[in-house]
C-alpha positions in Angstrom: -3.2 -59.5 48.4 -5.8 -56.7 47.8 -5.2 -55.2 51.2 -1.5 -55.0 50.7 -1.9 -53.2 47.4 -4.3 -50.7 49.1 -1.7 -50.0 51.8 1.0 -49.5 49.2 -1.2 -46.9 47.4 -1.9 -45.0 50.6 1.9 -44.9 51.4 2.6 -43.7 47.8 0.1 -40.9 48.0 1.3 -39.8 51.4 4.9 -39.6 49.9 3.6 -37.5 47.0 2.0 -35.0 49.4 5.2 -34.7 51.4 7.2 -34.1 48.3 4.9 -31.4 47.0 5.1 -29.5 50.4 8.8 -29.3 50.1 8.9 -27.9 46.6 9.4 -24.2 47.5 13.1 -23.3 47.4 14.6 -21.3 50.2 17.0 -18.4 50.3 20.0 -17.8 52.6 20.2 -14.0 52.3 20.3 -12.5 55.7 21.9 -9.1 55.1 22.2 -6.5 52.4 25.4 -6.5 50.3 25.4 -2.7 50.0 27.3 -1.2 52.9 27.8 2.5 51.7 24.4 4.0 52.6 25.6 7.3 54.3 23.5 6.4 57.4 20.2 7.2 55.6 18.6 3.8 55.9 17.6 1.6 58.8 16.7 -2.0 59.4 13.2 -1.2 60.5 10.3 -2.6 58.4 9.5 -0.2 55.5 6.4 1.9 55.6 3.6 0.4 53.4 2.3 3.8 52.4 5.8 5.0 51.4 4.6 8.0 49.4 3.5 9.8 52.6 7.2 10.1 53.5 7.7 12.8 50.9 5.2 15.1 52.7 3.5 16.0 49.4 -0.3 16.3 49.6 -0.7 16.4 45.8 1.3 13.2 45.4 -0.8 11.4 48.1 -4.0 12.5 46.4 -2.8 11.3 43.0 -1.9 7.9 44.5 -5.4 7.5 46.0 -7.1 8.4 42.8 -4.9 6.1 40.7 -5.6 3.1 42.9 -9.3 3.9 42.5 -9.4 4.4 38.7 -6.3 3.0 36.9 -7.4 0.8 34.1 -4.5 -1.7 34.3 -5.3 -2.2 38.0 -9.0 -2.8 37.1 -7.9 -5.3 34.5 -5.8 -7.2 37.0 -8.8 -7.2 39.4 -10.9 -8.7 36.7 -8.3 -11.5 36.3 -8.6 -12.2 40.0 -12.4 -12.7 39.6 -11.8 -14.9 36.7 -9.4 -17.1 38.7 -11.9 -17.2 41.6 -14.7 -18.4 39.2 -12.3 -21.1 37.8 -11.7 -22.3 41.3 -15.4 -22.5 41.9 -15.8 -24.6 38.8 -13.1 -27.0 39.9 -14.5 -27.2 43.5 -18.0 -28.2 42.2 -16.6 -31.6 41.1 -16.2 -32.5 44.8 -20.0 -32.6 45.3 -22.8 -34.8 43.8 -24.3 -33.7 40.6 -28.1 -34.0 40.3 -30.2 -33.2 37.2 -34.0 -33.4 36.6 -35.5 -34.3 33.3 -38.8 -35.0 31.7 -39.8 -36.5 28.4 -42.9 -37.1 26.3 -42.8 -39.5 23.4 -45.3 -41.2 21.1 -44.2 -44.4 19.5 -45.7 -46.4 16.6 -44.8 -50.1 16.1 -46.0 -53.0 14.0 -46.5 -56.0 16.2 -47.5 -59.5 15.1 -51.0 -60.7 16.0 -53.0 -63.9 15.5 -56.2 -63.5 13.6 -59.5 -65.3 14.3 -58.7 -67.7 11.5 -55.4 -68.7 13.1 -53.2 -66.9 10.7 -50.5 -64.3 11.5 -50.7 -60.7 10.7 -49.2 -57.4 11.7 -51.0 -54.5 13.3 -49.9 -51.0 14.0 -49.7 -50.2 17.7 -49.3 -46.6 19.1 -48.1 -45.9 22.6 -47.5 -42.8 24.7 -44.5 -42.7 27.1 -44.5 -40.0 29.8 -41.4 -39.9 32.0 -40.2 -37.6 34.8 -37.1 -38.4 36.9 -33.8 -37.4 38.4 -30.3 -38.5 37.5 -27.4 -38.1 39.9 -23.7 -38.9 39.9 -20.9 -38.4 42.4 -17.3 -39.2 41.8 -15.7 -40.4 45.1 -12.3 -38.7 45.1 -10.5 -41.6 46.7 -7.0 -40.8 45.3 -7.2 -37.0 45.4 -7.4 -36.2 41.7 -10.2 -33.6 42.2 -8.8 -32.3 45.4 -5.5 -31.5 43.8 -7.2 -29.8 40.9 -9.0 -27.6 43.4 -5.8 -27.0 45.2 -4.1 -25.9 42.0 -7.0 -23.6 41.1 -6.9 -22.1 44.6 -3.2 -21.3 44.1 -3.9 -19.9 40.7 -6.4 -17.6 42.4 -3.8 -16.6 44.9 -1.3 -16.0 42.1 -3.8 -13.7 40.3 -4.2 -11.7 43.5 -0.5 -11.4 43.9 -0.3 -10.3 40.2 -2.9 -7.6 41.0 -0.8 -6.4 43.9 2.3 -6.4 41.7 0.5 -4.2 39.1 -0.4 -1.8 41.9 3.3 -1.7 43.1 4.4 -0.9 39.6 1.6 1.6 39.1 2.5 3.6 42.3 6.2 3.6 41.4 5.5 4.8 37.9 3.1 7.5 39.2 5.5 8.8 41.8 8.4 8.8 39.4 6.4 10.7 36.7 5.3 13.2 39.3 8.9 13.7 40.5 10.0 14.1 36.9 7.2 16.7 36.3 8.3 18.8 39.3 11.9 18.4 38.2 11.2 19.7 34.7 9.4 22.6 36.2 12.4 23.3 38.5 14.8 23.1 35.5 12.5 25.5 33.5 12.7 28.0 36.4 16.5 27.7 36.4 16.6 28.2 32.7 14.3 31.2 32.8 16.3 32.8 35.6 19.6 32.3 33.8 18.0 33.7 30.6 17.1 36.8 32.4 20.6 37.1 33.9 22.1 36.6 30.4 19.8 39.3 29.0 21.2 41.6 31.6 24.7 40.7 30.4 23.6 41.4 26.8 22.3 44.8 27.8 25.5 45.6 29.7 27.7 44.5 26.8 25.7 46.5 24.3 26.0 49.6 26.5 29.7 49.1 26.9 30.0 48.6 23.1 28.3 51.9 22.5 30.8 53.5 24.9 33.7 51.9 23.1 34.6 49.6 26.0 33.5 46.4 24.3 33.4 45.0 20.8 30.6 43.8 18.6 32.1 40.3 19.0 31.4 40.5 22.7 27.8 41.4 22.0 27.3 38.6 19.5 28.8 36.1 21.9 26.5 37.3 24.7 23.4 37.0 22.5 24.5 33.6 21.2 24.8 32.3 24.8 21.4 33.7 25.7 19.8 32.0 22.7 21.5 28.7 23.5 20.0 28.8 27.0 16.6 29.8 25.5 16.7 26.8 23.2 16.3 24.5 26.3 13.0 26.0 27.2 10.8 24.4 24.5 12.1 20.9 25.3 11.4 21.4 29.0 7.9 22.7 28.3 7.3 19.6 26.1 8.6 17.3 28.9 6.2 19.0 31.4 3.2 18.5 29.1 4.2 14.9 28.4 4.5 14.2 32.2 1.0 15.7 32.8 -0.4 13.6 30.0 1.1 10.4 31.4 -0.1 11.2 34.9 -3.6 11.7 33.6 -3.6 8.4 31.8 -2.3 6.6 34.9 -5.4 8.0 36.7 -7.6 6.5 34.0 -8.5 10.0 32.5 -7.9 11.7 29.2 -4.3 13.1 28.7 -5.2 16.7 29.4 -7.4 16.1 32.4 -4.8 17.2 35.0 -3.3 20.1 33.0 -5.0 22.8 35.1 -4.3 21.0 38.3 -0.6 20.4 37.7 0.7 23.1 35.4 1.6 25.4 38.4 5.2 24.7 39.5 5.8 23.0 42.8 9.0 21.7 44.6 10.5 18.3 43.9 9.3 16.0 46.7 12.1 16.0 49.3 13.5 12.8 50.6 13.1 11.9 54.3 16.2 11.9 56.6 16.0 8.2 57.1 14.5 5.3 55.1 13.5 2.0 56.7 14.3 -0.9 54.4 14.0 -4.0 56.6 15.9 -7.3 55.9 16.2 -9.4 52.8 14.1 -12.1 54.3 11.3 -9.6 54.9 11.6 -8.5 51.3 10.9 -11.9 49.9 7.8 -12.1 52.1 6.6 -8.7 51.0 7.2 -8.5 47.2 4.1 -9.6 45.3 6.2 -11.0 42.3 8.1 -13.3 44.7 4.9 -14.3 46.5 3.3 -15.0 43.1 6.2 -17.2 42.1 5.9 -19.2 45.3 2.2 -20.0 45.0 2.8 -20.9 41.3 5.1 -23.7 42.7 2.3 -24.9 44.9 -0.1 -24.9 42.0 2.3 -26.9 39.8 3.0 -29.4 42.6 -0.7 -30.0 43.0 -1.1 -30.6 39.3 1.7 -33.2 39.4 -0.2 -35.1 42.2 -3.4 -34.8 40.2 -1.7 -36.2 37.1 -0.3 -39.2 39.0 -3.8 -39.9 40.4 -4.9 -40.7 36.9 -3.1 -44.0 37.2 -5.7 -45.2 39.8 -9.3 -46.1 39.3 -12.2 -43.7 39.5 -15.2 -44.6 41.7 -18.5 -43.0 40.8 -21.9 -43.4 42.4 -24.7 -43.3 39.8 -28.4 -43.1 40.5 -31.7 -42.7 38.6 -35.2 -42.4 39.9 -38.6 -41.3 38.5 -42.0 -42.2 37.2 -43.2 -43.6 33.9 -46.7 -43.9 32.4 -48.5 -44.2 29.2 -51.1 -41.5 30.2 -50.2 -38.2 31.7 -52.7 -38.5 34.6 -51.1 -41.9 35.5 -47.8 -40.2 36.6 -49.4 -39.5 40.0 -49.8 -43.2 40.6 -47.1 -45.3 42.1 -47.3 -48.1 39.7 -44.8 -46.6 37.2 -42.0 -45.9 39.7 -38.5 -46.8 38.5 -35.0 -46.4 40.0 -31.5 -47.6 39.6 -28.5 -47.0 41.9 -25.0 -48.4 42.0 -21.3 -47.8 41.7 -19.2 -47.5 38.6 -15.5 -48.1 38.5 -13.3 -46.9 35.7 -9.7 -48.1 35.4 -7.3 -46.9 32.7 -6.0 -50.0 31.0 -4.3 -48.6 27.9 -4.0 -44.9 27.1 -1.1 -44.9 24.7 1.2 -43.1 27.2 -1.1 -40.2 27.8 -1.0 -40.4 31.6 2.8 -40.8 31.6 3.3 -37.9 29.2 0.9 -35.7 31.3 3.0 -36.4 34.4 6.2 -35.5 32.5 4.5 -32.3 31.4 3.4 -31.3 34.9 6.8 -32.1 36.3 8.4 -29.9 33.6 6.1 -27.1 34.6 6.9 -27.6 38.2 10.6 -27.3 37.4 9.9 -24.1 35.4 7.9 -22.7 38.4 10.9 -23.4 40.7 13.3 -21.7 38.4 11.0 -18.7 38.1 10.9 -18.4 41.8 14.7 -18.5 42.1 14.9 -15.9 39.3 12.3 -13.7 41.1 14.2 -13.9 44.3 17.5 -12.9 42.7 15.8 -10.2 40.7 14.2 -8.7 43.8 17.5 -8.7 45.7 19.4 -7.2 42.8 16.8 -4.4 42.2 16.9 -3.5 45.9 20.7 -3.5 46.0 20.9 -1.4 42.8 18.4 1.1 44.3 20.3 1.3 47.5 23.6 2.0 45.7 22.0 4.6 43.4 20.2 6.4 46.2 23.3 6.5 48.4 25.8 7.7 45.8 23.4 10.2 44.2 23.1 12.0 47.5 26.9 12.3 47.5 26.8 13.7 44.0 24.1 16.1 44.9 26.2 17.5 47.8 29.2 18.1 45.5 26.9 19.9 43.0 25.5 22.1 45.7 29.0 23.2 46.5 29.7 23.7 42.8 26.6 26.0 42.4 27.7 28.2 45.4 31.1 28.6 43.9 29.8 29.2 40.4 27.5 32.0 41.7 30.6 33.6 43.4 32.6 33.2 40.2 29.8 35.0 38.1 29.8 37.9 40.6 33.5 38.3 40.6 33.8 38.0 36.8 31.2 40.7 36.2 32.9 43.0 38.7 36.3 42.5 37.1 34.8 42.9 33.6 33.2 46.2 34.6 36.5 47.4 36.1 38.4 46.2 33.0 40.4 43.6 34.8 38.9 40.6 32.9 37.8 40.0 29.3 34.3 39.2 28.3 35.0 35.5 27.7 35.6 35.1 31.4 32.1 36.4 32.1 30.5 34.2 29.5 32.3 31.1 30.8 31.3 31.9 34.4 27.6 32.3 33.4 27.7 29.1 31.3 29.3 27.2 34.2 26.7 28.6 36.6 23.7 27.4 34.4 25.3 24.0 33.9 25.9 23.6 37.6 22.4 24.7 38.6 20.8 22.4 36.0 23.0 19.4 37.0 22.0 20.1 40.7 18.3 20.1 39.7 18.8 16.8 37.8 20.6 15.3 40.8 17.8 16.4 43.2 15.3 14.7 40.8 17.5 11.6 40.7 17.7 11.4 44.5 13.9 11.4 44.7 13.4 9.0 41.8 16.1 6.7 43.2 14.3 6.6 46.5 11.0 5.8 44.7 12.8 3.0 42.9 14.0 1.7 46.3 10.5 1.8 47.7 9.2 0.0 44.5 12.0 -2.6 44.9 11.0 -3.2 48.5 7.5 -4.1 47.3 5.5 -1.6 49.3 2.2 -0.1 48.3 0.0 -3.1 47.5 -1.7 -2.9 50.9 -3.6 0.2 49.9 -7.1 -0.6 48.7 -9.2 1.5 46.5 -11.6 3.8 48.5 -14.9 2.0 49.1 -13.6 -1.3 47.7 -14.3 -4.4 49.8 -11.4 -6.0 51.6 -10.3 -9.1 49.7 -11.3 -12.1 51.9 -8.8 -14.9 52.6 -9.0 -17.9 50.4 -10.5 -20.9 52.3 -8.6 -24.1 52.2 -10.0 -26.7 49.9 
């Protein structure tokens, strides 16, 4: 009867292990939903160090410095070390525990004695007790309770490492986006200043014509008003430039103004490469740290379910004590006072008020949550990538239209000025042409920035960049199996 029960327990535990191994949901995505990509993407695996595709030395340098000194990344690395320590604590329960101890006591008792007259009396007796010994205990993990706790802690450690990688992916995306915005604000400032100078020339021309009686004071005021309207954009762009530099400095773990001297000089917006490798959806799910983290969280939750179920079964512990005892300190070296005890202890839960059952329900609920988080992470990763693909593709088309609009607006300004000088057009035509030129150039600059930032968003959605380690940092070793 006992043998049959043992066989049933082994079969039950084997079934639990098979169930836990099949907890990770699968995805059926094999191709991207986005079809309009203008031939600028390929199915080749994406480049891990994607920022190098922009051919911008300053951006590459900033990335390396951010990985080495960003505070959020250091905080995530500290959480990894915390999870590693917790795993070590859980793993220690697999091995015997041995403790040494010593004690010295003096005891006074009243003991009955028989006097010489035959009567009974009590006499004080004082004794010394010197002890030195070792205590040991070792829980035999017959039903896998400790092993599953170690497995859960191991997956918690892996989840912390994936979380660190996810922080790095977000960091590099934010850094590159802020850098592109900075260069874009500088470009827009240049466009505004160039148009202000052109509008100043128009004001001078109008004033000269007004003195000659060929224009009115109304034309002069309109020209000055347009110049001032364009000049009003400059302070907001300068503020945006300063704010971008401050944000980049903080991302590098420095004070806000640390990069001002280095970045205040204008530079072009990082150009996009002619082709962007994006891989397949199945590769995306293997590469994105947030999806990988959600996957190992399922494994951790499944291990805790098994550990909770193991609470139903008895615990077997080997206990041992050995040492020496004497009433005099120098007698400890003799073998007369040796003592030891060794033997097993078995603990079986008889009545727990539903604690074990409730704990199993708790761990099952957490496993269900982990599975739902995984599915949500998968769908979120696919959606972010599809959105980035669409935005990147159609923004390039918008940029092309704006480039044509700028060329035609420049031609319109030249023609309107020539016709105004010759008296064939009124001044409103010139003002309207100049206003349209500035709007077109500013929109083109914003579109160029958007193309770059949309590509950065695509790289970020693809989950690249976590492979880059901080300079001089040790390579993270693989986690050994418990």
